[in-house]
C-alpha positions, 0 to 999 in steps of 0.5 A: 509589507504584508504583501511581500511577507505573504508572497515570501511565505507562499513561495516557501510553501510551494518550494518545500511542499513537493519535497514533503509529499515525496517523503511519504511512502505510497502504494505504487502498484499491486497484483492483483490491481485495485478493482480487478476482476479475475477469472483465475484466483490469485495465489498471492497478493503483492504490493509495491511501494515507493519506498523501502519498508520496515518488515517488522511494522508492515502488514497486509491482510486479505479478507472475504465479503464476510470479513474472514481472513483468507491469507496465510497470515505471514506477510513477507518483505524480502531483502532482495525487494524491500519495496515489496510486501506479499502474502500467500492466499488460501484457495479463493472461491468466487467473490469479492475480496478486500486487501487491507495494508498498513506499512512503515517505511524505513524512514519512519513514515506510516501509510495505510489503505485498502482496495478490493478485487473480485474473482469470477 
């Protein structure tokens, strides 16, 4: 009886887990990409997610190696592209920069992360 119960619970877990994982928003891709080494400084950072974002609760910041914010402080999620959040950058010097993001998807799921890129 225990074996059958364990098998049934395992099957339920395997069937329901992919649906649960797919429900969360995740970073699909970005410009610049993580660990990119750029010859030309970007004018903005763009992050595309797997789900539409809640603009009021989604942010992205870009900081230099000393932790100084180098973006304009005005991240935007447009109505035309609800999975994209972007922020304009001040002119960047040579160096390493960190992108720090926190988002809330329209379905209420939260996610956060960070990555770096370098300007040569």
